[in-house]
C-alpha positions, 0 to 999 in steps of 0.5 A: 508454475507457482509464482513467489508472490505474497500480497498484503492488502488492507487499510491505511495504518494497519501496519501493512507497509512495515510488515511488507518491508520486513517480510521482503527483507527477510526473504530477500524478495522485491517489494511493490508499494502500490499505495505509493504509486497512487499517493505520488499520482495524487500529488503529481496531479496537484503539482500539475494543476489537475483537478481530481474530477479531470479524469482524462488528464489524470489518466494520461498523467498515470500512463506517463508517470515518471517514477521509480522506487529505490531502497534507502540503504540506511533506513531500508525504506522505499523511496519514490523518486518522481521527476527526479525528486524524492517524495518520501517527506510528502507522500505519507501525509494525510493530504497525500492519502486523501489525494490517493484515495480520490484518484484511485476511484477512477477506473481508467487510472487503475487500468493505466497503472495495472500493467506497471504494477504487474511488471514489478514481479521479478525473481526470486519473488515479490511482496506486494503491498496495497489495497487490491493486490490479491483481488485485482493485480495478482489474483494468482498469488499463492499467498494473500494476506489482509491486514486490518485494525480498528479505525481508533487504533489506526488513528492513535498510531498516526497521532503518535507518528505525527507527534514523534515528528514534532507535527501538530495533530488532532485525534478527532480529525485523524479519526474522521479522516480515516473513517471517511477514507475507509468508507470511500475505499470500501464502497467504490465501484472499482476494486473496492477494499475487501479481502481476496478469496482465500486471504488470511485476515489478521487484525493488528489492533492489539498485535506488535509488528513481530507478532503480525510477521510471525503469523504471516510467515506461518500462513505463507509456509503452508503454500510456499514451504520450498523457500523455507518460510517459517 
C-alpha cells in the first residue's frame, strides 16, 4: 500500500516550513514540523537546567516531552504547546535553532523521538518537514523533496524577518551562525543533513514560495496522481 507522505527536508531558512504548511493546506493533509520538536526539546533542556552534554537527562526529557501541536485558525501556522505554554514566540529564534542543532546530534535523543514522529501519519496524508524525514523517519515515503538555498540567501531572509519584527539583527553574525549550524548538521554521525535517495532537489535561492510550491506539486504528481496533485 502506498502511503500518502511527502517529506520535505533541508537546512534552516530554505523555505521548507512555509512550503510544507501551504502544501498540507492545499491537500488537506496533516503536517509534522519535526524541527519544532528539536527546538522545543532544546528550550526544555535549558528551562530544566540540563546541559547539552548531559545526554542521558536530555534523552529522558525527550521520551517524556509534554508537547502537542495545534493549528492557529487565524494564521494557519503550527503552534507547539509545551507543558501548557505556547512556545511559538521562542522557538524561531537563532538561539532555539542552535539549541535544536546541539540536541539533534545525540543518537539516543533521535531514537526517542523517532516513533513519536512516525505516529504523526494519519489519513488522508502527511507532509513531514525536517532534516531526516526522507532518509530516516519516513524512508518509504513515495515523494521526497530536498529544499535548499545558499547560506547568503538564507541569512538575508532571516535578517529581513528580524528587522520586520523590530528586532536587532547583524547580517555577519547571522551568516556565521547559519554556516556553523550547516556544518554541524551535514557532518554529524547520526542522520546527517543530506538529500534522501530519489529526492527532488529544489534550490530556492532565487525562487518565490509559489514557484517552489509549483515545482513540488509537479514532481509529487508523478508518484501520487490519484490524489489530484497538480
